[in-house]
C-alpha positions as CSV (number, residue, x, y, z in Angstrom):
1,M,1.2,0.6,-48.3
2,P,2.7,3.7,-50.0
3,E,4.3,3.3,-53.4
4,V,8.1,3.2,-53.2
5,S,9.8,5.5,-55.7
6,P,12.5,4.2,-58.0
7,L,16.0,4.7,-56.8
8,V,19.1,4.8,-59.0
9,E,22.8,5.3,-58.0
10,C,25.4,7.0,-60.2
11,I,29.2,6.8,-59.5
12,V,30.7,9.3,-61.8
13,N,34.5,9.4,-62.1
14,V,35.9,12.9,-63.1
15,S,39.4,13.6,-64.1
16,E,40.0,16.4,-61.6
17,G,41.4,16.0,-58.1
18,R,43.3,19.2,-57.4
19,D,41.2,22.3,-58.3
20,A,38.9,23.0,-55.3
21,D,36.8,25.5,-57.3
22,V,36.1,23.0,-60.1
23,L,35.3,20.3,-57.6
24,M,32.8,22.6,-55.8
25,A,31.1,23.4,-59.1
26,L,30.8,19.7,-59.9
27,A,29.4,18.9,-56.5
28,E,26.9,21.7,-56.8
29,A,25.8,20.4,-60.2
30,I,24.6,17.3,-58.3
31,S,23.2,18.9,-55.1
32,Q,21.1,21.5,-56.9
33,V,18.9,18.9,-58.7
34,P,15.7,18.3,-56.7
35,G,15.3,14.6,-55.9
36,C,19.0,13.8,-56.1
37,K,21.4,13.4,-53.1
38,L,25.2,13.6,-53.2
39,L,26.1,10.7,-50.9
40,H,29.9,10.8,-51.0
41,Q,32.8,12.5,-52.7
42,D,36.2,10.8,-52.9
43,T,39.0,13.0,-54.1
44,G,42.6,11.9,-54.9
45,A,45.3,14.5,-55.8
46,G,47.8,11.9,-56.9
47,A,45.3,10.1,-59.1
48,H,44.0,13.5,-60.2
49,R,40.5,12.1,-60.0
50,T,37.3,12.5,-58.0
51,V,34.5,10.0,-57.6
52,F,31.1,11.5,-56.9
53,T,28.4,9.0,-55.6
54,F,24.9,10.2,-55.8
55,A,21.4,8.7,-55.8
56,G,17.8,9.5,-56.3
57,E,14.8,9.1,-58.6
58,T,15.7,8.1,-62.1
59,E,15.0,11.4,-63.8
60,A,16.8,13.4,-61.2
61,V,19.9,11.3,-61.3
62,F,20.2,11.5,-65.1
63,T,19.6,15.2,-65.0
64,A,22.4,15.6,-62.4
65,A,24.8,13.5,-64.6
66,Q,24.0,15.7,-67.6
67,H,24.9,18.8,-65.5
68,I,28.2,17.1,-64.4
69,Y,29.1,16.7,-68.1
70,K,28.3,20.3,-68.8
71,V,30.5,21.6,-66.0
72,A,33.4,19.2,-66.9
73,A,33.2,20.3,-70.5
74,E,33.5,23.9,-69.5
75,R,36.1,23.6,-66.7
76,I,38.4,20.6,-67.5
77,D,41.0,20.6,-70.3
78,M,42.5,17.1,-70.8
79,R,45.4,18.5,-72.7
80,Q,46.8,19.6,-69.3
81,H,45.9,16.5,-67.4
82,T,48.3,14.1,-65.7
83,G,47.6,11.6,-63.0
84,E,48.2,8.1,-61.9
85,H,44.8,6.7,-62.7
86,P,44.0,5.4,-66.2
87,R,41.5,7.8,-68.0
88,I,40.3,8.8,-71.4
89,G,38.3,12.0,-70.7
90,A,37.2,14.8,-68.4
91,V,34.4,12.6,-67.2
92,D,36.2,9.3,-67.6
93,V,33.4,6.8,-66.7
94,C,29.8,7.3,-65.6
95,P,28.0,4.1,-64.5
96,F,24.4,3.9,-63.4
97,V,23.3,1.2,-61.0
98,P,19.7,0.1,-60.2
99,I,18.9,0.1,-56.5
100,R,15.2,-0.4,-56.4
101,G,12.1,-0.1,-58.5
102,V,14.0,0.2,-61.8
103,T,15.3,-2.5,-64.2
104,M,18.7,-2.8,-65.8
105,E,16.9,-2.6,-69.2
106,E,15.4,0.8,-68.3
107,L,18.8,2.1,-67.3
108,V,20.3,0.9,-70.6
109,A,17.7,2.8,-72.5
110,R,18.3,5.9,-70.4
111,T,22.1,5.7,-71.0
112,Q,21.5,5.6,-74.8
113,V,19.4,8.8,-74.6
114,L,22.0,10.5,-72.4
115,G,24.8,9.4,-74.8
116,A,23.0,10.8,-77.8
117,F,22.5,14.1,-76.0
118,L,26.2,14.3,-75.0
119,G,27.3,13.6,-78.5
120,A,25.0,15.9,-80.3
121,E,24.7,18.9,-77.8
122,L,28.2,18.9,-76.1
123,G,30.3,17.3,-78.8
124,I,31.6,14.6,-76.5
125,P,32.7,11.2,-78.0
126,V,30.7,8.6,-76.0
127,F,31.4,4.9,-75.7
128,L,28.7,2.7,-74.2
129,Y,30.0,-0.2,-71.9
130,E,28.9,-3.0,-69.6
131,K,25.1,-3.7,-70.0
132,S,24.8,-0.8,-72.4
133,A,27.5,-1.9,-74.7
134,S,26.6,-1.8,-78.4
135,V,29.0,-4.6,-79.3
136,A,30.7,-7.3,-77.2
137,H,34.2,-6.0,-77.4
138,R,33.2,-2.8,-75.7
139,T,31.7,-4.4,-72.6
140,N,34.9,-4.1,-70.6
141,L,36.0,-0.7,-69.4
142,A,39.7,-1.5,-69.6
143,A,39.3,-2.5,-73.3
144,I,37.8,0.9,-74.1
145,R,40.3,2.8,-72.0
146,K,43.3,1.1,-73.6
147,G,45.8,3.7,-74.7
148,E,44.0,6.3,-72.5
149,Y,43.4,9.9,-73.5
150,E,46.7,10.1,-75.4
151,G,45.8,7.2,-77.6
152,L,42.4,8.5,-78.7
153,A,43.6,10.1,-81.9
154,A,45.3,7.0,-83.2
155,R,42.3,4.9,-82.2
156,S,39.8,7.1,-84.1
157,A,41.3,5.7,-87.4
158,D,40.0,2.2,-86.5
159,P,36.3,1.7,-87.4
160,D,36.0,-0.8,-84.6
161,W,36.7,2.0,-82.1
162,L,34.7,4.9,-83.3
163,P,32.4,6.3,-80.5
164,D,28.8,5.2,-80.3
165,Y,27.8,8.9,-80.2
166,G,29.5,12.2,-80.9
167,P,32.6,13.2,-82.9
168,A,35.6,10.9,-83.4
169,L,37.7,13.3,-81.4
170,N,37.4,16.1,-78.9
171,P,40.9,17.2,-77.9
172,T,39.8,19.3,-74.9
173,F,37.3,16.8,-73.3
174,G,38.7,13.5,-74.6
175,A,36.0,10.9,-74.5
176,T,33.7,9.3,-71.9
177,V,32.5,5.8,-71.1
178,L,28.9,5.5,-70.1
179,G,26.6,2.6,-69.2
180,A,24.4,0.7,-66.8
181,R,26.0,-2.0,-64.7
182,P,25.6,-4.0,-61.4
183,F,27.3,-2.7,-58.3
184,L,31.1,-2.5,-58.2
185,I,33.4,-2.0,-55.2
186,A,36.4,0.3,-55.8
187,W,39.0,-0.6,-53.2
188,N,42.8,-0.2,-52.9
189,I,45.2,-2.3,-50.8
190,N,48.0,-0.3,-49.3
191,L,51.7,-1.3,-49.3
192,A,54.3,0.0,-46.8
193,G,56.4,2.9,-47.8
194,G,59.5,1.9,-49.8
195,V,57.9,-1.1,-51.6
196,P,58.6,-0.5,-55.3
197,V,55.8,-0.2,-57.9
198,S,57.1,-3.4,-59.6
199,I,56.0,-5.4,-56.5
200,A,52.5,-3.7,-56.5
201,K,52.1,-4.6,-60.2
202,Q,53.2,-8.2,-59.5
203,L,50.8,-8.6,-56.7
204,A,48.0,-7.2,-58.8
205,E,48.7,-9.7,-61.6
206,R,48.6,-12.6,-59.1
207,L,45.3,-11.4,-57.5
208,R,43.2,-10.3,-60.5
209,G,41.1,-12.7,-62.4
210,S,42.7,-12.0,-65.8
211,G,46.2,-12.8,-64.3
212,S,49.1,-12.2,-66.6
213,K,50.7,-13.7,-69.7
214,G,48.0,-16.2,-70.2
215,Q,48.0,-17.4,-66.6
216,P,44.7,-16.8,-64.7
217,G,44.8,-15.0,-61.3
218,L,43.4,-16.1,-58.0
219,F,40.1,-14.1,-57.9
220,P,37.9,-14.2,-61.1
221,G,35.6,-11.4,-59.8
222,L,38.6,-9.0,-59.3
223,K,40.3,-6.5,-61.6
224,A,43.5,-4.9,-60.3
225,I,46.5,-2.8,-61.2
226,G,49.6,-1.7,-59.3
227,W,50.5,2.0,-58.9
228,Y,52.4,4.6,-56.9
229,I,50.5,7.5,-55.2
230,P,52.8,10.4,-54.3
231,E,50.4,12.0,-51.8
232,F,50.6,8.8,-49.7
233,G,54.3,8.1,-50.4
234,R,53.5,4.5,-51.1
235,C,52.2,2.0,-53.7
236,Q,48.8,0.4,-53.8
237,I,47.1,-2.5,-55.5
238,S,44.1,-0.7,-57.0
239,C,41.1,-3.1,-57.2
240,N,37.7,-3.1,-58.7
241,V,35.5,-5.9,-57.3
242,V,33.3,-6.6,-60.3
243,D,31.6,-9.7,-58.8
244,A,31.1,-8.7,-55.2
245,D,28.8,-11.7,-54.4
246,A,31.6,-14.1,-55.4
247,T,34.5,-12.2,-54.0
248,D,35.2,-12.0,-50.2
249,L,37.2,-8.8,-49.5
250,A,38.8,-10.4,-46.4
251,K,40.0,-13.3,-48.4
252,V,41.5,-11.0,-51.1
253,Y,43.1,-8.8,-48.4
254,L,44.6,-11.7,-46.4
255,T,45.8,-13.4,-49.6
256,A,47.5,-10.1,-50.7
257,T,49.1,-9.9,-47.2
258,S,50.5,-13.4,-47.5
259,L,51.8,-12.9,-51.1
260,A,53.4,-9.6,-50.2
261,K,55.3,-11.2,-47.4
262,T,56.8,-13.8,-49.8
263,L,58.1,-10.9,-51.9
264,G,59.6,-9.1,-48.9
265,A,56.8,-6.5,-48.8
266,K,54.2,-5.6,-46.3
267,V,50.5,-4.7,-46.6
268,T,49.5,-2.0,-44.1
269,G,45.8,-1.6,-44.7
270,S,43.3,-0.7,-47.4
271,E,41.3,2.2,-48.7
272,L,37.6,2.1,-49.8
273,I,36.7,4.4,-52.7
274,G,33.1,5.6,-52.5
275,L,30.4,3.5,-50.9
276,I,29.8,-0.2,-50.3
277,P,26.6,-2.3,-49.8
278,E,26.3,-3.4,-46.2
279,K,26.2,-7.1,-46.9
280,H,29.6,-7.1,-48.6
281,L,31.3,-5.3,-45.7
282,R,29.6,-7.5,-43.1
283,R,30.7,-10.6,-45.0
284,A,34.4,-9.4,-44.6
285,G,34.0,-9.2,-40.8
286,K,31.7,-12.1,-40.2
287,S,34.3,-14.8,-39.9
288,F,36.1,-12.7,-37.2
289,C,33.2,-12.5,-34.9
290,F,31.8,-15.0,-32.4
291,G,28.0,-14.7,-32.8
292,G,28.1,-11.0,-33.1
293,G,25.4,-8.8,-34.6
294,R,25.4,-6.3,-37.4
295,E,27.5,-3.6,-35.8
296,E,30.1,-6.0,-34.5
297,E,30.5,-7.5,-38.0
298,L,30.9,-4.1,-39.6
299,E,33.5,-3.0,-37.0
300,A,35.4,-6.3,-37.4
301,A,35.5,-5.7,-41.2
302,V,36.9,-2.2,-40.7
303,S,39.6,-3.7,-38.4
304,V,40.5,-6.7,-40.5
305,L,40.7,-4.8,-43.8
306,G,42.7,-1.9,-42.2
307,L,40.3,0.6,-43.6
308,A,41.5,3.4,-41.2
309,D,45.1,3.0,-42.5
310,L,45.2,6.3,-44.4
311,A,42.4,8.3,-42.8
312,P,39.8,7.8,-40.1
313,F,37.0,5.5,-41.3
314,D,33.4,5.4,-40.0
315,W,31.3,2.7,-41.7
316,R,28.2,4.7,-41.0
317,E,29.5,7.2,-43.6
318,R,30.5,4.6,-46.1
319,V,27.8,1.9,-46.1
320,L,25.4,2.6,-49.0
321,E,22.2,1.7,-47.0
322,A,23.2,4.0,-44.1
323,R,23.8,6.9,-46.4
324,L,20.6,6.3,-48.3
325,L,18.7,6.6,-45.0
326,I,20.4,9.9,-44.3
327,G,19.6,11.2,-47.7
328,D,16.5,9.3,-48.6
329,T,14.7,11.0,-51.5
């Protein structure tokens, strides 16, 4: 049996969603690395953010990430950046996920090497998070990103929040969050036009595991915030499913729909950001099929979650395993 090569996925979030030339340069920084495949690009003008999903052999993926940072450092000035999504730097967050043939511990070591390079060679303040976190209070992305880019200068005076690598401040780039982590699903629930952002925020508080004001929410494996996206002319509940095995997307969606109704609001569908492992999408559709197979479950999930609400949606283009077969390295 032939040896299976290691496979790593990177889901880099860049604070640029409006300049086509910069986005092309970032995409080329990935595609030009042998052994690395750009699987998906998700650009949002309102969020002023783009998520690039790419995968390949370990060395190739980390090389591509390094190239992304170089382009972002040259082309993005955070002093001019405004957008709906929380962010602290030109490359806001850069997670690495083991897919096959590589351990989490190996990726942690690799992120440390990359962080040291970015700090020393590019002058980027680097915070390690998730499995790579150097101290417990930096595990959570939201804790590191508190205060966003605008709060970095004030935070640099606190010894507990000095970067793991690089200078305390880089006004042009901001800072970056880097680390190895399990798979996360980025997913937004859409509200009808005219629903105020206060309702979106209230729904996010009810759904997310951390809840609000000391009261836990309904789904421990879910992070969520409410925001307004001008390009859609509506609000969303922006979700990160951090424990996908314990969190059924259909249950979250239907709960959001029910809660919204009690507040006089309406859920119209949802939006997947990036890619999703097949098992999690199939799970969302399974209860709505009667002995159906794989494709029926996937189609049911697309329908139940309203994934075509904002744009046409083809699960073949958004399921991680399907994309890896297309771009297998």
